[in-house]
PDB file of all heavy atoms in Angstrom:
ATOM      1  N   MET A   1      36.741  22.476   3.903  1.00  0.00           N
ATOM      2  CA  MET A   1      35.581  22.426   3.051  1.00  0.00           C
ATOM      3  C   MET A   1      35.411  21.036   2.433  1.00  0.00           C
ATOM      4  O   MET A   1      34.278  20.581   2.276  1.00  0.00           O
ATOM      5  CB  MET A   1      35.720  23.477   1.957  1.00  0.00           C
ATOM      6  CG  MET A   1      34.526  23.552   1.080  1.00  0.00           C
ATOM      7  SD  MET A   1      34.608  25.042   0.079  1.00  0.00           S
ATOM      8  CE  MET A   1      33.211  24.785  -0.921  1.00  0.00           C
ATOM      9  N   ALA A   2      36.508  20.382   2.104  1.00  0.00           N
ATOM     10  CA  ALA A   2      36.414  19.050   1.512  1.00  0.00           C
ATOM     11  C   ALA A   2      35.846  18.047   2.504  1.00  0.00           C
ATOM     12  O   ALA A   2      35.198  17.075   2.111  1.00  0.00           O
ATOM     13  CB  ALA A   2      37.758  18.582   1.018  1.00  0.00           C
ATOM     14  N   THR A   3      36.059  18.283   3.793  1.00  0.00           N
ATOM     15  CA  THR A   3      35.551  17.349   4.796  1.00  0.00           C
ATOM     16  C   THR A   3      34.022  17.354   4.859  1.00  0.00           C
ATOM     17  O   THR A   3      33.412  16.369   5.209  1.00  0.00           O
ATOM     18  CB  THR A   3      36.113  17.637   6.191  1.00  0.00           C
ATOM     19  OG1 THR A   3      35.827  18.991   6.527  1.00  0.00           O
ATOM     20  CG2 THR A   3      37.600  17.401   6.227  1.00  0.00           C
ATOM     21  N   ARG A   4      33.409  18.469   4.490  1.00  0.00           N
ATOM     22  CA  ARG A   4      31.944  18.546   4.479  1.00  0.00           C
ATOM     23  C   ARG A   4      31.346  17.682   3.367  1.00  0.00           C
ATOM     24  O   ARG A   4      30.204  17.277   3.457  1.00  0.00           O
ATOM     25  CB  ARG A   4      31.485  19.990   4.259  1.00  0.00           C
ATOM     26  CG  ARG A   4      31.843  20.888   5.389  1.00  0.00           C
ATOM     27  CD  ARG A   4      31.300  22.282   5.094  1.00  0.00           C
ATOM     28  NE  ARG A   4      31.945  23.251   5.971  1.00  0.00           N
ATOM     29  CZ  ARG A   4      31.864  24.541   5.808  1.00  0.00           C
ATOM     30  NH1 ARG A   4      31.175  25.041   4.789  1.00  0.00           N
ATOM     31  NH2 ARG A   4      32.460  25.355   6.656  1.00  0.00           N
ATOM     32  N   LEU A   5      32.128  17.419   2.325  1.00  0.00           N
ATOM     33  CA  LEU A   5      31.616  16.660   1.187  1.00  0.00           C
ATOM     34  C   LEU A   5      31.693  15.158   1.374  1.00  0.00           C
ATOM     35  O   LEU A   5      31.102  14.410   0.622  1.00  0.00           O
ATOM     36  CB  LEU A   5      32.351  17.090  -0.081  1.00  0.00           C
ATOM     37  CG  LEU A   5      32.229  18.560  -0.460  1.00  0.00           C
ATOM     38  CD1 LEU A   5      33.099  18.877  -1.652  1.00  0.00           C
ATOM     39  CD2 LEU A   5      30.780  18.936  -0.741  1.00  0.00           C
ATOM     40  N   GLY A   6      32.495  14.705   2.312  1.00  0.00           N
ATOM     41  CA  GLY A   6      32.584  13.266   2.570  1.00  0.00           C
ATOM     42  C   GLY A   6      33.990  12.733   2.466  1.00  0.00           C
ATOM     43  O   GLY A   6      34.965  13.481   2.245  1.00  0.00           O
ATOM     44  N   ALA A   7      34.079  11.435   2.626  1.00  0.00           N
ATOM     45  CA  ALA A   7      35.401  10.783   2.655  1.00  0.00           C
ATOM     46  C   ALA A   7      36.066  10.743   1.285  1.00  0.00           C
ATOM     47  O   ALA A   7      37.289  10.911   1.196  1.00  0.00           O
ATOM     48  CB  ALA A   7      35.252   9.371   3.210  1.00  0.00           C
ATOM     49  N   THR A   8      35.317  10.506   0.239  1.00  0.00           N
ATOM     50  CA  THR A   8      35.915  10.386  -1.107  1.00  0.00           C
ATOM     51  C   THR A   8      36.552  11.695  -1.580  1.00  0.00           C
ATOM     52  O   THR A   8      37.699  11.688  -2.013  1.00  0.00           O
ATOM     53  CB  THR A   8      34.879   9.883  -2.122  1.00  0.00           C
ATOM     54  OG1 THR A   8      34.347   8.638  -1.654  1.00  0.00           O
ATOM     55  CG2 THR A   8      35.504   9.676  -3.486  1.00  0.00           C
ATOM     56  N   PRO A   9      35.867  12.834  -1.503  1.00  0.00           N
ATOM     57  CA  PRO A   9      36.536  14.080  -1.876  1.00  0.00           C
ATOM     58  C   PRO A   9      37.730  14.416  -0.987  1.00  0.00           C
ATOM     59  O   PRO A   9      38.714  14.983  -1.461  1.00  0.00           O
ATOM     60  CB  PRO A   9      35.435  15.141  -1.740  1.00  0.00           C
ATOM     61  CG  PRO A   9      34.171  14.394  -1.887  1.00  0.00           C
ATOM     62  CD  PRO A   9      34.430  13.062  -1.261  1.00  0.00           C
ATOM     63  N   MET A  10      37.644  14.064   0.279  1.00  0.00           N
ATOM     64  CA  MET A  10      38.772  14.323   1.190  1.00  0.00           C
ATOM     65  C   MET A  10      39.983  13.467   0.779  1.00  0.00           C
ATOM     66  O   MET A  10      41.122  13.949   0.789  1.00  0.00           O
ATOM     67  CB  MET A  10      38.371  14.041   2.624  1.00  0.00           C
ATOM     68  CG  MET A  10      39.383  14.464   3.619  1.00  0.00           C
ATOM     69  SD  MET A  10      39.646  16.238   3.551  1.00  0.00           S
ATOM     70  CE  MET A  10      41.180  16.346   4.416  1.00  0.00           C
ATOM     71  N   ALA A  11      39.733  12.222   0.423  1.00  0.00           N
ATOM     72  CA  ALA A  11      40.822  11.355  -0.021  1.00  0.00           C
ATOM     73  C   ALA A  11      41.431  11.883  -1.318  1.00  0.00           C
ATOM     74  O   ALA A  11      42.646  11.873  -1.495  1.00  0.00           O
ATOM     75  CB  ALA A  11      40.313   9.932  -0.229  1.00  0.00           C
ATOM     76  N   ALA A  12      40.590  12.364  -2.232  1.00  0.00           N
ATOM     77  CA  ALA A  12      41.095  12.938  -3.492  1.00  0.00           C
ATOM     78  C   ALA A  12      41.944  14.165  -3.243  1.00  0.00           C
ATOM     79  O   ALA A  12      42.980  14.359  -3.879  1.00  0.00           O
ATOM     80  CB  ALA A  12      39.923  13.263  -4.419  1.00  0.00           C
ATOM     81  N   LEU A  13      41.512  14.985  -2.304  1.00  0.00           N
ATOM     82  CA  LEU A  13      42.283  16.174  -1.938  1.00  0.00           C
ATOM     83  C   LEU A  13      43.639  15.786  -1.381  1.00  0.00           C
ATOM     84  O   LEU A  13      44.671  16.373  -1.740  1.00  0.00           O
ATOM     85  CB  LEU A  13      41.512  17.017  -0.913  1.00  0.00           C
ATOM     86  CG  LEU A  13      42.255  18.253  -0.387  1.00  0.00           C
ATOM     87  CD1 LEU A  13      42.458  19.264  -1.497  1.00  0.00           C
ATOM     88  CD2 LEU A  13      41.493  18.866   0.775  1.00  0.00           C
ATOM     89  N   GLN A  14      43.689  14.781  -0.532  1.00  0.00           N
ATOM     90  CA  GLN A  14      44.937  14.331   0.040  1.00  0.00           C
ATOM     91  C   GLN A  14      45.887  13.789  -1.025  1.00  0.00           C
ATOM     92  O   GLN A  14      47.089  14.049  -0.991  1.00  0.00           O
ATOM     93  CB  GLN A  14      44.691  13.252   1.110  1.00  0.00           C
ATOM     94  CG  GLN A  14      44.188  13.793   2.432  1.00  0.00           C
ATOM     95  CD  GLN A  14      45.218  14.712   3.067  1.00  0.00           C
ATOM     96  OE1 GLN A  14      44.967  15.910   3.181  1.00  0.00           O
ATOM     97  NE2 GLN A  14      46.314  14.183   3.510  1.00  0.00           N
ATOM     98  N   ILE A  15      45.343  13.061  -1.977  1.00  0.00           N
ATOM     99  CA  ILE A  15      46.173  12.534  -3.085  1.00  0.00           C
ATOM    100  C   ILE A  15      46.753  13.677  -3.881  1.00  0.00           C
ATOM    101  O   ILE A  15      47.944  13.683  -4.217  1.00  0.00           O
ATOM    102  CB  ILE A  15      45.369  11.570  -3.962  1.00  0.00           C
ATOM    103  CG1 ILE A  15      45.059  10.302  -3.166  1.00  0.00           C
ATOM    104  CG2 ILE A  15      46.103  11.253  -5.251  1.00  0.00           C
ATOM    105  CD1 ILE A  15      44.082   9.386  -3.847  1.00  0.00           C
ATOM    106  N   CYS A  16      45.921  14.671  -4.198  1.00  0.00           N
ATOM    107  CA  CYS A  16      46.412  15.833  -4.958  1.00  0.00           C
ATOM    108  C   CYS A  16      47.492  16.577  -4.202  1.00  0.00           C
ATOM    109  O   CYS A  16      48.490  17.007  -4.781  1.00  0.00           O
ATOM    110  CB  CYS A  16      45.260  16.767  -5.291  1.00  0.00           C
ATOM    111  SG  CYS A  16      44.093  16.105  -6.490  1.00  0.00           S
ATOM    112  N   LEU A  17      47.309  16.745  -2.891  1.00  0.00           N
ATOM    113  CA  LEU A  17      48.312  17.439  -2.097  1.00  0.00           C
ATOM    114  C   LEU A  17      49.616  16.658  -2.065  1.00  0.00           C
ATOM    115  O   LEU A  17      50.707  17.249  -2.136  1.00  0.00           O
ATOM    116  CB  LEU A  17      47.797  17.660  -0.672  1.00  0.00           C
ATOM    117  CG  LEU A  17      46.716  18.734  -0.526  1.00  0.00           C
ATOM    118  CD1 LEU A  17      46.190  18.746   0.919  1.00  0.00           C
ATOM    119  CD2 LEU A  17      47.214  20.094  -0.930  1.00  0.00           C
ATOM    120  N   GLN A  18      49.548  15.353  -1.970  1.00  0.00           N
ATOM    121  CA  GLN A  18      50.759  14.529  -1.935  1.00  0.00           C
ATOM    122  C   GLN A  18      51.501  14.581  -3.285  1.00  0.00           C
ATOM    123  O   GLN A  18      52.723  14.658  -3.333  1.00  0.00           O
ATOM    124  CB  GLN A  18      50.423  13.079  -1.579  1.00  0.00           C
ATOM    125  CG  GLN A  18      50.018  12.905  -0.147  1.00  0.00           C
ATOM    126  CD  GLN A  18      51.134  13.261   0.833  1.00  0.00           C
ATOM    127  OE1 GLN A  18      52.304  12.974   0.607  1.00  0.00           O
ATOM    128  NE2 GLN A  18      50.774  13.923   1.908  1.00  0.00           N
ATOM    129  N   VAL A  19      50.747  14.538  -4.387  1.00  0.00           N
ATOM    130  CA  VAL A  19      51.367  14.638  -5.701  1.00  0.00           C
ATOM    131  C   VAL A  19      52.031  15.998  -5.880  1.00  0.00           C
ATOM    132  O   VAL A  19      53.136  16.109  -6.376  1.00  0.00           O
ATOM    133  CB  VAL A  19      50.328  14.367  -6.814  1.00  0.00           C
ATOM    134  CG1 VAL A  19      50.864  14.719  -8.181  1.00  0.00           C
ATOM    135  CG2 VAL A  19      49.874  12.918  -6.781  1.00  0.00           C
ATOM    136  N   TRP A  20      51.346  17.054  -5.441  1.00  0.00           N
ATOM    137  CA  TRP A  20      51.907  18.389  -5.566  1.00  0.00           C
ATOM    138  C   TRP A  20      53.180  18.517  -4.738  1.00  0.00           C
ATOM    139  O   TRP A  20      54.186  19.059  -5.187  1.00  0.00           O
ATOM    140  CB  TRP A  20      50.869  19.419  -5.110  1.00  0.00           C
ATOM    141  CG  TRP A  20      51.431  20.805  -5.082  1.00  0.00           C
ATOM    142  CD1 TRP A  20      51.665  21.634  -6.151  1.00  0.00           C
ATOM    143  CD2 TRP A  20      51.867  21.528  -3.920  1.00  0.00           C
ATOM    144  NE1 TRP A  20      52.210  22.811  -5.720  1.00  0.00           N
ATOM    145  CE2 TRP A  20      52.351  22.779  -4.366  1.00  0.00           C
ATOM    146  CE3 TRP A  20      51.897  21.219  -2.572  1.00  0.00           C
ATOM    147  CZ2 TRP A  20      52.854  23.729  -3.489  1.00  0.00           C
ATOM    148  CZ3 TRP A  20      52.396  22.177  -1.699  1.00  0.00           C
ATOM    149  CH2 TRP A  20      52.864  23.398  -2.152  1.00  0.00           C
ATOM    150  N   LEU A  21      53.152  18.027  -3.497  1.00  0.00           N
ATOM    151  CA  LEU A  21      54.321  18.105  -2.626  1.00  0.00           C
ATOM    152  C   LEU A  21      55.501  17.322  -3.208  1.00  0.00           C
ATOM    153  O   LEU A  21      56.643  17.787  -3.207  1.00  0.00           O
ATOM    154  CB  LEU A  21      53.973  17.590  -1.230  1.00  0.00           C
ATOM    155  CG  LEU A  21      55.088  17.667  -0.201  1.00  0.00           C
ATOM    156  CD1 LEU A  21      55.537  19.096   0.031  1.00  0.00           C
ATOM    157  CD2 LEU A  21      54.648  17.034   1.110  1.00  0.00           C
ATOM    158  N   THR A  22      55.218  16.124  -3.712  1.00  0.00           N
ATOM    159  CA  THR A  22      56.276  15.310  -4.308  1.00  0.00           C
ATOM    160  C   THR A  22      56.898  15.996  -5.499  1.00  0.00           C
ATOM    161  O   THR A  22      58.134  16.049  -5.630  1.00  0.00           O
ATOM    162  CB  THR A  22      55.705  13.933  -4.700  1.00  0.00           C
ATOM    163  OG1 THR A  22      55.170  13.304  -3.540  1.00  0.00           O
ATOM    164  CG2 THR A  22      56.776  13.062  -5.311  1.00  0.00           C
ATOM    165  N   SER A  23      56.058  16.539  -6.381  1.00  0.00           N
ATOM    166  CA  SER A  23      56.621  17.196  -7.566  1.00  0.00           C
ATOM    167  C   SER A  23      57.383  18.464  -7.194  1.00  0.00           C
ATOM    168  O   SER A  23      58.396  18.795  -7.802  1.00  0.00           O
ATOM    169  CB  SER A  23      55.499  17.520  -8.568  1.00  0.00           C
ATOM    170  OG  SER A  23      54.580  18.427  -8.005  1.00  0.00           O
ATOM    171  N   SER A  24      56.930  19.148  -6.173  1.00  0.00           N
ATOM    172  CA  SER A  24      57.614  20.351  -5.704  1.00  0.00           C
ATOM    173  C   SER A  24      59.012  20.006  -5.164  1.00  0.00           C
ATOM    174  O   SER A  24      60.003  20.655  -5.494  1.00  0.00           O
ATOM    175  CB  SER A  24      56.792  21.038  -4.622  1.00  0.00           C
ATOM    176  OG  SER A  24      57.496  22.114  -4.078  1.00  0.00           O
ATOM    177  N   LEU A  25      59.078  18.982  -4.333  1.00  0.00           N
ATOM    178  CA  LEU A  25      60.353  18.580  -3.766  1.00  0.00           C
ATOM    179  C   LEU A  25      61.294  18.033  -4.834  1.00  0.00           C
ATOM    180  O   LEU A  25      62.495  18.258  -4.799  1.00  0.00           O
ATOM    181  CB  LEU A  25      60.153  17.560  -2.659  1.00  0.00           C
ATOM    182  CG  LEU A  25      59.458  18.097  -1.393  1.00  0.00           C
ATOM    183  CD1 LEU A  25      59.196  16.949  -0.429  1.00  0.00           C
ATOM    184  CD2 LEU A  25      60.286  19.183  -0.736  1.00  0.00           C
ATOM    185  N   LEU A  26      60.739  17.306  -5.797  1.00  0.00           N
ATOM    186  CA  LEU A  26      61.557  16.768  -6.881  1.00  0.00           C
ATOM    187  C   LEU A  26      62.137  17.894  -7.727  1.00  0.00           C
ATOM    188  O   LEU A  26      63.311  17.858  -8.096  1.00  0.00           O
ATOM    189  CB  LEU A  26      60.740  15.825  -7.760  1.00  0.00           C
ATOM    190  CG  LEU A  26      61.450  15.196  -8.932  1.00  0.00           C
ATOM    191  CD1 LEU A  26      62.619  14.338  -8.466  1.00  0.00           C
ATOM    192  CD2 LEU A  26      60.477  14.355  -9.756  1.00  0.00           C
ATOM    193  N   SER A  27      61.329  18.901  -8.037  1.00  0.00           N
ATOM    194  CA  SER A  27      61.838  20.011  -8.844  1.00  0.00           C
ATOM    195  C   SER A  27      62.906  20.797  -8.107  1.00  0.00           C
ATOM    196  O   SER A  27      63.872  21.272  -8.701  1.00  0.00           O
ATOM    197  CB  SER A  27      60.696  20.932  -9.271  1.00  0.00           C
ATOM    198  OG  SER A  27      60.120  21.578  -8.166  1.00  0.00           O
ATOM    199  N   ASP A  28      62.765  20.937  -6.791  1.00  0.00           N
ATOM    200  CA  ASP A  28      63.812  21.593  -5.997  1.00  0.00           C
ATOM    201  C   ASP A  28      65.100  20.789  -6.044  1.00  0.00           C
ATOM    202  O   ASP A  28      66.186  21.356  -6.182  1.00  0.00           O
ATOM    203  CB  ASP A  28      63.374  21.771  -4.554  1.00  0.00           C
ATOM    204  CG  ASP A  28      62.376  22.882  -4.364  1.00  0.00           C
ATOM    205  OD1 ASP A  28      62.236  23.716  -5.286  1.00  0.00           O
ATOM    206  OD2 ASP A  28      61.718  22.911  -3.293  1.00  0.00           O
ATOM    207  N   GLY A  29      64.988  19.490  -5.919  1.00  0.00           N
ATOM    208  CA  GLY A  29      66.164  18.637  -5.983  1.00  0.00           C
ATOM    209  C   GLY A  29      66.859  18.706  -7.346  1.00  0.00           C
ATOM    210  O   GLY A  29      68.088  18.734  -7.435  1.00  0.00           O
ATOM    211  N   LEU A  30      66.065  18.739  -8.387  1.00  0.00           N
ATOM    212  CA  LEU A  30      66.643  18.837  -9.728  1.00  0.00           C
ATOM    213  C   LEU A  30      67.275  20.214  -9.950  1.00  0.00           C
ATOM    214  O   LEU A  30      68.284  20.312 -10.662  1.00  0.00           O
ATOM    215  CB  LEU A  30      65.582  18.564 -10.790  1.00  0.00           C
ATOM    216  CG  LEU A  30      65.161  17.106 -10.925  1.00  0.00           C
ATOM    217  CD1 LEU A  30      64.015  16.982 -11.932  1.00  0.00           C
ATOM    218  CD2 LEU A  30      66.330  16.222 -11.342  1.00  0.00           C
ATOM    219  N   ALA A  31      66.724  21.242  -9.354  1.00  0.00           N
ATOM    220  CA  ALA A  31      67.323  22.577  -9.506  1.00  0.00           C
ATOM    221  C   ALA A  31      68.707  22.621  -8.835  1.00  0.00           C
ATOM    222  O   ALA A  31      69.629  23.203  -9.372  1.00  0.00           O
ATOM    223  CB  ALA A  31      66.390  23.626  -8.887  1.00  0.00           C
ATOM    224  N   VAL A  32      68.804  22.004  -7.674  1.00  0.00           N
ATOM    225  CA  VAL A  32      70.094  21.954  -7.000  1.00  0.00           C
ATOM    226  C   VAL A  32      71.075  21.117  -7.800  1.00  0.00           C
ATOM    227  O   VAL A  32      72.228  21.494  -7.999  1.00  0.00           O
ATOM    228  CB  VAL A  32      69.935  21.409  -5.561  1.00  0.00           C
ATOM    229  CG1 VAL A  32      71.275  21.115  -4.938  1.00  0.00           C
ATOM    230  CG2 VAL A  32      69.150  22.382  -4.723  1.00  0.00           C
ATOM    231  N   ALA A  33      70.604  19.976  -8.296  1.00  0.00           N
ATOM    232  CA  ALA A  33      71.491  19.110  -9.083  1.00  0.00           C
ATOM    233  C   ALA A  33      71.815  19.744 -10.432  1.00  0.00           C
ATOM    234  O   ALA A  33      72.860  19.444 -11.020  1.00  0.00           O
ATOM    235  CB  ALA A  33      70.820  17.751  -9.313  1.00  0.00           C
ATOM    236  N   GLY A  34      70.972  20.642 -10.903  1.00  0.00           N
ATOM    237  CA  GLY A  34      71.196  21.310 -12.186  1.00  0.00           C
ATOM    238  C   GLY A  34      72.394  22.234 -12.181  1.00  0.00           C
ATOM    239  O   GLY A  34      72.845  22.675 -13.235  1.00  0.00           O
ATOM    240  N   GLN A  35      72.926  22.529 -11.011  1.00  0.00           N
ATOM    241  CA  GLN A  35      74.097  23.382 -10.939  1.00  0.00           C
ATOM    242  C   GLN A  35      75.334  22.639 -11.452  1.00  0.00           C
ATOM    243  O   GLN A  35      76.323  23.248 -11.774  1.00  0.00           O
ATOM    244  CB  GLN A  35      74.310  23.842  -9.505  1.00  0.00           C
ATOM    245  CG  GLN A  35      73.190  24.745  -9.032  1.00  0.00           C
ATOM    246  CD  GLN A  35      73.317  25.100  -7.564  1.00  0.00           C
ATOM    247  OE1 GLN A  35      74.240  24.700  -6.877  1.00  0.00           O
ATOM    248  NE2 GLN A  35      72.361  25.873  -7.087  1.00  0.00           N
ATOM    249  N   ASN A  36      75.243  21.329 -11.533  1.00  0.00           N
ATOM    250  CA  ASN A  36      76.321  20.514 -12.039  1.00  0.00           C
ATOM    251  C   ASN A  36      75.714  19.564 -13.087  1.00  0.00           C
ATOM    252  O   ASN A  36      74.883  18.745 -12.759  1.00  0.00           O
ATOM    253  CB  ASN A  36      76.979  19.737 -10.906  1.00  0.00           C
ATOM    254  CG  ASN A  36      78.163  18.928 -11.363  1.00  0.00           C
ATOM    255  OD1 ASN A  36      78.360  18.704 -12.566  1.00  0.00           O
ATOM    256  ND2 ASN A  36      78.954  18.444 -10.436  1.00  0.00           N
ATOM    257  N   TYR A  37      76.143  19.687 -14.326  1.00  0.00           N
ATOM    258  CA  TYR A  37      75.536  18.926 -15.424  1.00  0.00           C
ATOM    259  C   TYR A  37      75.616  17.433 -15.189  1.00  0.00           C
ATOM    260  O   TYR A  37      74.630  16.704 -15.422  1.00  0.00           O
ATOM    261  CB  TYR A  37      76.199  19.297 -16.751  1.00  0.00           C
ATOM    262  CG  TYR A  37      75.629  18.516 -17.924  1.00  0.00           C
ATOM    263  CD1 TYR A  37      74.414  18.857 -18.458  1.00  0.00           C
ATOM    264  CD2 TYR A  37      76.344  17.447 -18.472  1.00  0.00           C
ATOM    265  CE1 TYR A  37      73.862  18.162 -19.532  1.00  0.00           C
ATOM    266  CE2 TYR A  37      75.814  16.736 -19.535  1.00  0.00           C
ATOM    267  CZ  TYR A  37      74.588  17.093 -20.060  1.00  0.00           C
ATOM    268  OH  TYR A  37      74.050  16.396 -21.089  1.00  0.00           O
ATOM    269  N   GLU A  38      76.733  16.937 -14.712  1.00  0.00           N
ATOM    270  CA  GLU A  38      76.890  15.498 -14.506  1.00  0.00           C
ATOM    271  C   GLU A  38      75.916  14.983 -13.439  1.00  0.00           C
ATOM    272  O   GLU A  38      75.289  13.942 -13.595  1.00  0.00           O
ATOM    273  CB  GLU A  38      78.326  15.167 -14.104  1.00  0.00           C
ATOM    274  CG  GLU A  38      79.313  15.432 -15.228  1.00  0.00           C
ATOM    275  CD  GLU A  38      80.762  15.273 -14.744  1.00  0.00           C
ATOM    276  OE1 GLU A  38      80.959  14.975 -13.565  1.00  0.00           O
ATOM    277  OE2 GLU A  38      81.658  15.471 -15.574  1.00  0.00           O
ATOM    278  N   LYS A  39      75.771  15.724 -12.371  1.00  0.00           N
ATOM    279  CA  LYS A  39      74.839  15.325 -11.313  1.00  0.00           C
ATOM    280  C   LYS A  39      73.399  15.430 -11.793  1.00  0.00           C
ATOM    281  O   LYS A  39      72.555  14.599 -11.419  1.00  0.00           O
ATOM    282  CB  LYS A  39      75.035  16.180 -10.061  1.00  0.00           C
ATOM    283  CG  LYS A  39      76.296  15.857  -9.308  1.00  0.00           C
ATOM    284  CD  LYS A  39      76.377  16.670  -8.038  1.00  0.00           C
ATOM    285  CE  LYS A  39      77.650  16.358  -7.289  1.00  0.00           C
ATOM    286  NZ  LYS A  39      77.779  17.161  -6.049  1.00  0.00           N
ATOM    287  N   ALA A  40      73.116  16.431 -12.604  1.00  0.00           N
ATOM    288  CA  ALA A  40      71.763  16.599 -13.116  1.00  0.00           C
ATOM    289  C   ALA A  40      71.359  15.445 -14.024  1.00  0.00           C
ATOM    290  O   ALA A  40      70.251  14.922 -13.911  1.00  0.00           O
ATOM    291  CB  ALA A  40      71.643  17.922 -13.892  1.00  0.00           C
ATOM    292  N   THR A  41      72.259  15.016 -14.903  1.00  0.00           N
ATOM    293  CA  THR A  41      71.929  13.874 -15.783  1.00  0.00           C
ATOM    294  C   THR A  41      71.816  12.588 -14.994  1.00  0.00           C
ATOM    295  O   THR A  41      70.953  11.755 -15.272  1.00  0.00           O
ATOM    296  CB  THR A  41      72.993  13.737 -16.895  1.00  0.00           C
ATOM    297  OG1 THR A  41      74.292  13.616 -16.311  1.00  0.00           O
ATOM    298  CG2 THR A  41      72.963  14.908 -17.843  1.00  0.00           C
ATOM    299  N   SER A  42      72.647  12.426 -13.979  1.00  0.00           N
ATOM    300  CA  SER A  42      72.565  11.240 -13.127  1.00  0.00           C
ATOM    301  C   SER A  42      71.244  11.217 -12.356  1.00  0.00           C
ATOM    302  O   SER A  42      70.568  10.177 -12.280  1.00  0.00           O
ATOM    303  CB  SER A  42      73.743  11.209 -12.152  1.00  0.00           C
ATOM    304  OG  SER A  42      73.596  10.180 -11.241  1.00  0.00           O
ATOM    305  N   THR A  43      70.862  12.351 -11.806  1.00  0.00           N
ATOM    306  CA  THR A  43      69.605  12.428 -11.062  1.00  0.00           C
ATOM    307  C   THR A  43      68.401  12.189 -11.968  1.00  0.00           C
ATOM    308  O   THR A  43      67.482  11.463 -11.624  1.00  0.00           O
ATOM    309  CB  THR A  43      69.484  13.794 -10.380  1.00  0.00           C
ATOM    310  OG1 THR A  43      70.612  14.007  -9.538  1.00  0.00           O
ATOM    311  CG2 THR A  43      68.203  13.895  -9.567  1.00  0.00           C
ATOM    312  N   ALA A  44      68.421  12.798 -13.145  1.00  0.00           N
ATOM    313  CA  ALA A  44      67.315  12.617 -14.087  1.00  0.00           C
ATOM    314  C   ALA A  44      67.200  11.149 -14.509  1.00  0.00           C
ATOM    315  O   ALA A  44      66.095  10.612 -14.644  1.00  0.00           O
ATOM    316  CB  ALA A  44      67.517  13.510 -15.301  1.00  0.00           C
ATOM    317  N   SER A  45      68.333  10.508 -14.715  1.00  0.00           N
ATOM    318  CA  SER A  45      68.300   9.089 -15.090  1.00  0.00           C
ATOM    319  C   SER A  45      67.694   8.222 -13.981  1.00  0.00           C
ATOM    320  O   SER A  45      66.896   7.334 -14.247  1.00  0.00           O
ATOM    321  CB  SER A  45      69.730   8.594 -15.413  1.00  0.00           C
ATOM    322  OG  SER A  45      70.249   9.280 -16.500  1.00  0.00           O
ATOM    323  N   ARG A  46      68.074   8.521 -12.762  1.00  0.00           N
ATOM    324  CA  ARG A  46      67.540   7.741 -11.621  1.00  0.00           C
ATOM    325  C   ARG A  46      66.034   7.958 -11.469  1.00  0.00           C
ATOM    326  O   ARG A  46      65.291   7.028 -11.191  1.00  0.00           O
ATOM    327  CB  ARG A  46      68.255   8.087 -10.338  1.00  0.00           C
ATOM    328  CG  ARG A  46      69.665   7.540 -10.289  1.00  0.00           C
ATOM    329  CD  ARG A  46      70.299   7.828  -8.966  1.00  0.00           C
ATOM    330  NE  ARG A  46      71.666   7.340  -8.985  1.00  0.00           N
ATOM    331  CZ  ARG A  46      72.459   7.397  -7.944  1.00  0.00           C
ATOM    332  NH1 ARG A  46      72.021   7.883  -6.815  1.00  0.00           N
ATOM    333  NH2 ARG A  46      73.700   6.934  -8.023  1.00  0.00           N
ATOM    334  N   VAL A  47      65.600   9.214 -11.637  1.00  0.00           N
ATOM    335  CA  VAL A  47      64.168   9.499 -11.527  1.00  0.00           C
ATOM    336  C   VAL A  47      63.402   8.766 -12.602  1.00  0.00           C
ATOM    337  O   VAL A  47      62.352   8.176 -12.339  1.00  0.00           O
ATOM    338  CB  VAL A  47      63.920  11.025 -11.635  1.00  0.00           C
ATOM    339  CG1 VAL A  47      62.440  11.344 -11.803  1.00  0.00           C
ATOM    340  CG2 VAL A  47      64.458  11.739 -10.413  1.00  0.00           C
ATOM    341  N   LEU A  48      63.909   8.754 -13.826  1.00  0.00           N
ATOM    342  CA  LEU A  48      63.236   8.022 -14.903  1.00  0.00           C
ATOM    343  C   LEU A  48      63.206   6.536 -14.633  1.00  0.00           C
ATOM    344  O   LEU A  48      62.208   5.862 -14.937  1.00  0.00           O
ATOM    345  CB  LEU A  48      63.916   8.331 -16.239  1.00  0.00           C
ATOM    346  CG  LEU A  48      63.717   9.733 -16.775  1.00  0.00           C
ATOM    347  CD1 LEU A  48      64.553   9.966 -18.025  1.00  0.00           C
ATOM    348  CD2 LEU A  48      62.244   9.983 -17.052  1.00  0.00           C
ATOM    349  N   LEU A  49      64.260   5.991 -14.065  1.00  0.00           N
ATOM    350  CA  LEU A  49      64.263   4.568 -13.735  1.00  0.00           C
ATOM    351  C   LEU A  49      63.228   4.230 -12.682  1.00  0.00           C
ATOM    352  O   LEU A  49      62.568   3.198 -12.751  1.00  0.00           O
ATOM    353  CB  LEU A  49      65.651   4.122 -13.274  1.00  0.00           C
ATOM    354  CG  LEU A  49      66.725   4.029 -14.362  1.00  0.00           C
ATOM    355  CD1 LEU A  49      68.084   3.734 -13.715  1.00  0.00           C
ATOM    356  CD2 LEU A  49      66.370   2.946 -15.344  1.00  0.00           C
ATOM    357  N   VAL A  50      63.087   5.100 -11.704  1.00  0.00           N
ATOM    358  CA  VAL A  50      62.103   4.866 -10.636  1.00  0.00           C
ATOM    359  C   VAL A  50      60.674   4.993 -11.174  1.00  0.00           C
ATOM    360  O   VAL A  50      59.789   4.226 -10.817  1.00  0.00           O
ATOM    361  CB  VAL A  50      62.338   5.839  -9.466  1.00  0.00           C
ATOM    362  CG1 VAL A  50      61.194   5.777  -8.469  1.00  0.00           C
ATOM    363  CG2 VAL A  50      63.656   5.524  -8.778  1.00  0.00           C
ATOM    364  N   CYS A  51      60.464   5.966 -12.060  1.00  0.00           N
ATOM    365  CA  CYS A  51      59.118   6.197 -12.613  1.00  0.00           C
ATOM    366  C   CYS A  51      58.661   5.097 -13.529  1.00  0.00           C
ATOM    367  O   CYS A  51      57.473   4.789 -13.608  1.00  0.00           O
ATOM    368  CB  CYS A  51      59.078   7.525 -13.363  1.00  0.00           C
ATOM    369  SG  CYS A  51      59.237   8.938 -12.284  1.00  0.00           S
ATOM    370  N   PHE A  52      59.577   4.484 -14.251  1.00  0.00           N
ATOM    371  CA  PHE A  52      59.173   3.463 -15.212  1.00  0.00           C
ATOM    372  C   PHE A  52      59.684   2.160 -14.742  1.00  0.00           C
ATOM    373  O   PHE A  52      59.575   1.147 -14.952  1.00  0.00           O
ATOM    374  CB  PHE A  52      59.693   3.792 -16.624  1.00  0.00           C
ATOM    375  CG  PHE A  52      59.141   5.084 -17.149  1.00  0.00           C
ATOM    376  CD1 PHE A  52      59.921   6.215 -17.225  1.00  0.00           C
ATOM    377  CD2 PHE A  52      57.817   5.154 -17.536  1.00  0.00           C
ATOM    378  CE1 PHE A  52      59.403   7.390 -17.720  1.00  0.00           C
ATOM    379  CE2 PHE A  52      57.306   6.324 -18.030  1.00  0.00           C
ATOM    380  CZ  PHE A  52      58.081   7.449 -18.128  1.00  0.00           C
TER     381      PHE A  52
END
């Protein structure tokens, strides 16, 4: 449906899908790392360093 509206809405849809996929994979990674407190804090620190 987004392709009928043109290139700009399609690009916006792709960006939203990429952000959603990235956040989904990141939350899964943090859930696995959350099983060990030391690994969870290390992973969270690295994510914050990359984000800022």
